[in-house]
Each structure stands twice: as C-alpha cells, then as structure tokens.
Phi, psi and omega in degrees: 000133179298141177295130184281148171293158183243080183296327180294313180295318179296317180295322180298321179292324179290317180297329179295338176273083193303317182293321178294314182297314182291321178293317179300313180300316182294315183291316182291318177295329176299321177294323177296318179294320177296323177298316181298319179295318181293319180294322180299336180274002179239094185303329183268021186304312182295327176293321177297318178302313181296318180295316179299317179298316181292322177299314180295316181295319177298314182298315182294327179278355174229033191296323181301319181293317183288328177294317179294321178295317179297314181302315181297314183288323177295320178295319178297333178279352179105003178277153173261122184255129179240159179238138180230124182287324184210185183298318181298317180291323176301310182297321180294319179296314180299314181298320180298319178297312182295320180295321180296334180258010177056042181283130176246337180225136186229135173250131182228143174270170186301129178213113178292331178294315178295326175295315179302323182276354182065036188291317185300307178298328178300313181289321181297323178295341181255019170087013179256125178282127181242127180237124175286134181265339175287134185300313180297318178294325178293321176300315180292324178296316178293333178277353185058043179233152173284167175295145180260357181209146182296323186258317182242087193299331185249027185298339182278354183263148173272162177301324179294326176297315181293321178299317179293320180295313181294325177299319181288319190267325184233009170078030178275175179284118182295342181273349182266102180251019178292126183304321180296315181297318180294319179295317180294321179298317179291324177301313181294328180285320188273331186305316178301324178294322179295315183294325185270355186298142179276339182206158176236145178233144175225170165261214173200139175277323179213143174237133189254115182298320184300325186251337186080010178258174178214163186236137175238125182253125176220164175252358181245350183075012185292329178296326182292328177297314183292339181258349184258331185268302179289154182283342185248128178238124176242128181241126176263125185227121174293143186295343179281354182280358180290141165228156189290309193233159177298324181295336179292338180301325182302326179292311187285323179295326178292332187265330190301299186286328175299318180290325185280307189236348184089010178263152185298327183199156175294152183298324179232121175240095191262130181254133181238121179232089182080175181288153174286164184302126180082359181251186181220136182237129175239131178246126178250113178270123192243134175268286177050064177080357182294324177295320177300316181293323180297330179275002181263121181295335182270332192239002185290336179297337179299337180289351176286345188307134177253013174059047179270335179083006181299323181295328179288319184294334182263345187286122180294331179287313179297316186300324184263331182269343179081153184291329182288346180293339182282340177063030185215169178299314182256128180247182180070188182303320180295325177294324180299327180266341179272315189300317178300335177291338176276319182201093184297321181297315182290323186252027184294339180275342186297321179299343178264001179266054186202146177271351183056034181287339177088359181297327179298318179295322183294327184264349184298123184290341180248016171059043173285135178279067190299310184296324177296320180291324176301313180298320183293337177288333186297309177296334176294316178300317180294317182295331179277001180070032185254006179289145171300148180301317181298319180290321181297313180293315182297315180292326178295315179294319179295319179299317179295319181296313182290336181279347183233102183309319181297318179294319180298314182291327177293318179295322179299314180295319180296320180293320178301313181294318182297314182295333181278329188245341182293146173299147186300327186291342181288308176285336182251074180228167184300340181278351180248097182303325180298314183290343180288336189239353182200157174274145174289151181293154176292135182285124179291156180292335182220131177282164178298320181299317178298317179297317182296314180296320180295315182283331177293322177298320182294325181280000000 
C-alpha cells in the first residue's frame, strides 16, 4: 500500500506559523467576501449557475461527440491534435514535439493539468529549461514547491518570504519586501528568458467544440507572452474542458473570475484559433483518469469543475491549514474529491480532512455536490481497509455507543463526571489533538434529555 499523505501533520506545522496562518486565512476569506459582493451585483446569478451546470452535464454526457468535433475543427484551423491516455503519455507527447523542434528552453503559463502530470521535472530531466511565466507559479518554482491554490499559487507566503527567496535566487535586496519592487525584479529577471524561449506552453480554461478554438484566462497576460514570442505553441487540455458552442463562453466567462477573486472578468481572456502566422500549434487532449471518473455515478459531477477556487476560499479547513497540507496537486475541497481518484491509497486521508459544512457546495458556480462527494469517499476508504487503526477503533466504538441508547446515556453520564473531576492535564495532553488547540465546552448542569424528561412528566 502506498504511503499516505499526512494532512493533519502538515496542517499542524502550518498553523504553528501563526503569522502565516492568520494572513492566509485573512487573504483567502477576503477573496470569498469579494466573491459574495460580485455575485450580489448579478441578479441572475443562480440562473447562470443552473445554466452552467446543465451545459457541463450535457457536454460530459456527450463527450465523445464533442471531442471528435473539436479535433476536426481544430485540425481544419491548422492545429495538430494529439491524444494522451495518462500523465506519462502526455509528457512523452510533449517531449516528442519539443524534441522535433530542437527546443532547449520553454516558457509556460500556469496549468494545473501540466502540474498534475509532473511535466516540468520530466522535461528538466531531459535537458529542457522550463520557466513559469505566472508570478505566483514562478515563486513556487523557485521555492521547489507545488502551487498551494488553483488561482493564487503562492497565497501562503508572506512578502518577507518572497523577499528572502528572491534575494537568494536572483540577487535582490532581502530587506526590500515592497510588492512593486519584487514584481519588477522578477520581471527584469524573467523577461530575457521569455524573449529567448524556443517554445511556449499553456493550458486552457475552455475548449469550444463548435469552433476548434480554446480560451486561456490570466490576470497578468503571461500566457500571451508564451504564445506570441516563440514560434511553437503547445496547449495541454483536459478532456473535461470542452463546451459545445462559442455562445456558451458568455456564461462561464461571467462566472469564472467573480467566483475566484470577485472581479467581473479576468484581465486577459485570450482566444486561440489555430496557429499564428508563421507559427505552429499543437493541442494535447488528456484523459488521465477522467474517463474512469466519468463512468462513476457518484463522482462524475466533479468533472464540471472550472478551477475557480471558490470552494477553497470558503473552506475553514483549507483557510487555516493551507494548501500544501493536502500533499497533492489539487488542494481544498475540490482536491479532496479529485485526488483520491488518481491514487486512493496515497490520498486516503484527504476525505477526512473536511468539516462537511457544505459551504463549498453552496459557492460552486457549476453546482458540484462537493460536500456530498467528500462524504461518499469515506465509506470507500473504509471498505478498502485503508482506515487508520485509531479511526477504525474509534468509529467502531462510537457506532456501537450511538446504536444503543442505554450505552450512550451511560457514557454521557460518565463523561459529565469525568470532565468535572478529572485533572486538567488528562484531557489536555499531547495525545488529544482537540485539547491541544481548544478548550472543551463547560458541562451544563442539565442535559437536554434530562430537561425533556423532567418537563414531559410535568405536562
């Protein structure tokens, strides 16, 4: 069995960094508040959610037809379309394209799919220099860390962290943590790499079957650099990114940035229809377990995701534990339902890294039943015999207690007495994670059941 990631331990280490934890919580919750304000300004928001959900569900239930239509139309526009069954095949296809063009340096914009496939280390091992053009992704690349958020990859870092990193990696002043100075320093450092790159790579937010084109949304314009300067453009697109018609874009473009950051639209919404004049365009359509998920009655709705990050911004577990605590490409609630589909053994603890409060489901712009899917992974983990021994024993004892009222009431009475008379160090010790971070509630003099029985007799 693959060694499981330890989200609890990772989160505990992040929470111990008090300034990082509090800043992360404030910034991420701020994006959720901005989202709420932006949504309040769109009276038809719920209608848009329903429409977006139906478009995605229709596309996914007719995906074979739309994929063939996209391939035909993209080819007619002059693009070369490739198919990749999994991450290994995706990386091999990309490398083969780059090798055929003798590419030694590559500039790429943010792509969670390429991150999912482990493409960058794959190419670097084969002698190709890869430079992230998104500022947050570049920070994470220099830190040798994965992104901690789908939209804002370095949200868990303080300005002082970035100042120290840039001082080490590109020779800036470690005492200068001004965001403008840091951004300008990276611009000056990275721009020569962008200009000299042999090829550019992007992902895609949406691919349109009707036209054979695709759309990349950024707030920095970095994708446009990678597609405008080098002669070769390679785009990695997950097969779930398809939508049927160009007119459908209007629904999703209105929702994407409002859900993510609270802004009306991304600063750059770039449309690509075939290669630019004198250039070459390759599109790699990637499955990588998506077909398996599409065949699952419980989890196929996760493929509707448009990667806005709204579920992460509202999640109390993500906000306080940080994105790196998940130990996976995708973090937050959406990660909890996606990651086990890639490797259940490795990510078996993630479905329990959730409060099941349901806020993620409420904010999802395409109405994915995220909290329900998180819950549905739990019995699967148990059925596969992957539960921790402590959790297995604890849940078994709790199940027996809750199933027998007499046992429950006896345990209730014992707990009341214990909490009242036990020395404080017993419930608040290193072996009790709950007691390490919070006080237990004061025991009331009378339980609801006692009150109910007493008053029912009187009536």
